[in-house]
C-alpha positions as CSV (number, residue, x, y, z in Angstrom):
1,X,0.0,0.0,0.0
2,X,2.8,2.3,0.8
3,X,4.4,1.6,-2.6
4,X,1.1,2.7,-4.3
5,X,1.1,5.9,-2.4
6,X,4.7,6.6,-3.5
7,X,3.9,5.8,-7.1
8,X,0.8,8.1,-7.0
9,X,2.9,10.8,-5.3
10,X,5.6,10.5,-8.0
11,X,3.0,10.5,-10.7
12,X,1.4,13.6,-9.2
13,X,4.7,15.3,-8.9
14,X,5.5,14.4,-12.5
15,X,2.2,15.7,-13.8
16,X,2.6,18.9,-11.9
17,X,6.1,19.5,-13.3
18,X,5.7,18.2,-16.8
19,X,3.4,21.0,-18.0
20,X,5.8,23.8,-17.0
21,X,8.8,21.9,-18.3
22,X,7.1,21.2,-21.6
23,X,6.0,24.9,-21.8
24,X,9.6,26.0,-21.2
25,X,10.9,23.5,-23.8
26,X,8.4,24.8,-26.3
27,X,9.3,28.4,-25.6
28,X,13.0,27.7,-26.0
29,X,12.4,25.9,-29.3
30,X,10.3,28.8,-30.6
31,X,13.1,31.2,-29.6
32,X,15.7,29.1,-31.3
33,X,13.6,28.8,-34.4
34,X,13.0,32.5,-34.5
35,X,16.8,33.2,-34.2
36,X,17.7,30.6,-36.8
37,X,14.8,31.4,-39.2
38,X,13.7,35.0,-39.4
39,X,10.0,35.6,-40.2
40,X,10.8,37.3,-43.5
41,X,13.3,36.8,-46.2
42,X,14.1,39.5,-48.9
43,X,15.4,37.8,-52.0
44,X,17.6,40.2,-54.0
45,X,17.6,39.5,-57.8
46,X,19.0,41.5,-60.7
47,X,15.7,43.1,-61.7
48,X,13.6,42.7,-58.5
49,X,13.2,42.0,-54.8
50,X,10.9,39.3,-53.5
51,X,9.5,39.6,-50.0
52,X,8.8,36.1,-48.6
53,X,7.3,35.0,-45.4
54,X,9.0,32.0,-43.7
55,X,6.8,29.6,-41.8
56,X,7.4,26.0,-40.9
57,X,10.1,25.6,-43.5
58,X,7.8,27.0,-46.3
59,X,8.3,30.2,-48.2
60,X,5.3,32.3,-49.3
61,X,6.0,35.1,-51.7
62,X,4.1,38.1,-50.3
63,X,5.1,40.5,-53.1
64,X,7.7,41.3,-55.7
65,X,8.9,44.8,-56.6
66,X,10.8,45.2,-59.9
67,X,13.7,47.5,-60.7
68,X,17.2,48.0,-59.4
69,X,17.6,46.2,-56.1
70,X,18.1,49.4,-54.1
71,X,14.9,50.9,-55.4
72,X,12.9,47.7,-55.4
73,X,13.7,47.1,-51.7
74,X,12.3,50.6,-50.9
75,X,9.2,49.7,-52.8
76,X,8.8,46.4,-51.0
77,X,9.1,48.1,-47.6
78,X,6.5,50.7,-48.6
79,X,4.1,48.1,-49.9
80,X,4.1,45.7,-47.0
81,X,1.2,46.6,-44.8
82,X,2.8,45.4,-41.6
83,X,6.3,46.6,-42.5
84,X,9.3,44.3,-42.4
85,X,9.9,44.1,-38.7
86,X,13.3,43.8,-37.0
87,X,14.1,40.2,-38.0
88,X,14.8,40.0,-41.7
89,X,17.1,37.8,-43.7
90,X,18.6,38.9,-47.0
91,X,19.4,36.3,-49.7
92,X,21.0,36.9,-53.0
93,X,20.2,35.2,-56.3
94,X,23.0,33.8,-58.4
95,X,23.0,36.9,-60.5
96,X,23.7,39.1,-57.5
97,X,26.3,37.0,-55.8
98,X,29.1,34.5,-56.4
99,X,29.1,31.2,-54.6
100,X,31.3,28.2,-55.0
101,X,32.0,25.0,-53.1
102,X,35.6,23.9,-53.0
103,X,37.5,21.1,-51.4
104,X,40.7,22.0,-49.6
105,X,43.3,20.1,-47.5
106,X,42.4,20.2,-43.7
107,X,44.2,23.3,-42.3
108,X,43.9,25.6,-39.3
109,X,41.1,28.2,-39.8
110,X,43.4,31.1,-40.4
111,X,45.2,29.2,-43.2
112,X,41.8,28.2,-44.8
113,X,40.7,31.9,-44.7
114,X,43.9,33.0,-46.4
115,X,43.5,30.4,-49.1
116,X,39.8,31.3,-49.7
117,X,40.7,35.1,-49.7
118,X,43.1,34.4,-52.6
119,X,40.4,32.4,-54.4
120,X,37.9,35.2,-53.9
121,X,40.2,37.6,-55.8
122,X,39.8,35.3,-58.9
123,X,36.1,34.6,-58.4
124,X,34.6,38.0,-57.8
125,X,33.9,40.5,-60.6
126,X,34.7,43.3,-58.1
127,X,38.1,44.2,-56.6
128,X,38.6,42.5,-53.2
129,X,38.2,45.9,-51.4
130,X,34.7,46.3,-53.0
131,X,33.3,42.9,-52.0
132,X,32.3,41.1,-48.9
133,X,32.9,37.4,-48.6
134,X,32.4,34.6,-46.2
135,X,33.1,31.0,-45.9
136,X,31.8,27.9,-44.1
137,X,34.0,24.8,-43.7
138,X,32.7,21.4,-43.0
139,X,34.2,18.0,-42.7
140,X,33.9,15.4,-45.4
141,X,32.6,12.1,-44.3
142,X,35.2,9.4,-44.7
143,X,37.9,11.9,-45.7
144,X,39.6,13.4,-42.6
145,X,42.4,14.9,-44.8
146,X,40.1,17.4,-46.6
147,X,37.3,19.9,-45.8
148,X,34.5,21.2,-48.0
149,X,34.4,25.0,-48.0
150,X,31.4,27.0,-49.2
151,X,32.4,30.5,-50.3
152,X,30.0,33.4,-51.0
153,X,30.8,36.8,-52.3
154,X,28.6,39.9,-52.8
155,X,29.2,43.5,-53.8
156,X,30.0,45.7,-50.7
157,X,28.3,48.7,-52.4
158,X,25.1,46.8,-53.0
159,X,25.0,45.4,-49.5
160,X,25.8,48.7,-47.9
161,X,22.9,50.4,-49.8
162,X,20.5,47.6,-48.9
163,X,21.6,47.7,-45.2
164,X,21.0,51.4,-45.0
165,X,17.5,51.0,-46.4
166,X,16.7,48.2,-44.0
167,X,18.1,50.2,-41.0
168,X,15.8,53.2,-42.0
169,X,12.9,50.8,-42.0
170,X,13.6,49.5,-38.5
171,X,15.4,46.2,-39.2
172,X,18.3,45.1,-37.1
173,X,21.4,45.1,-39.4
């Protein structure tokens, strides 16, 4: 009989604690999702900007504004009834950026960055001082001697113009 009372007591304790624990876990998951996946993505293309809502892994195009990216972005911001909000991601179409995946020998991060910097000079249509570039290295399964490096390059002037427009609209840049 005492064992049943203990089991019931533990069950009661668990049921009392499980709801707040689950609520906390859900809140943390929502925070993580909002940090990793902003609510809106602005896709920069050569002749347009697409405003897309991100929800549950899906992208819904809300509107498209045509024209040079700098002007099209201003039009998108003006046309969105709720505005863009502070949490916005920019993505660049292939005609507005350069991206390439390369395989390099496993090296310390500073050596990889120097190698990629030299590659960027040959990849980018802009001088190195006029572009922004980034890289992400990941291991290759079954090949500990090499890493796969994703490289992306965009025009600094374009990105600076777009960032200024987003700041004026209240986005965190």
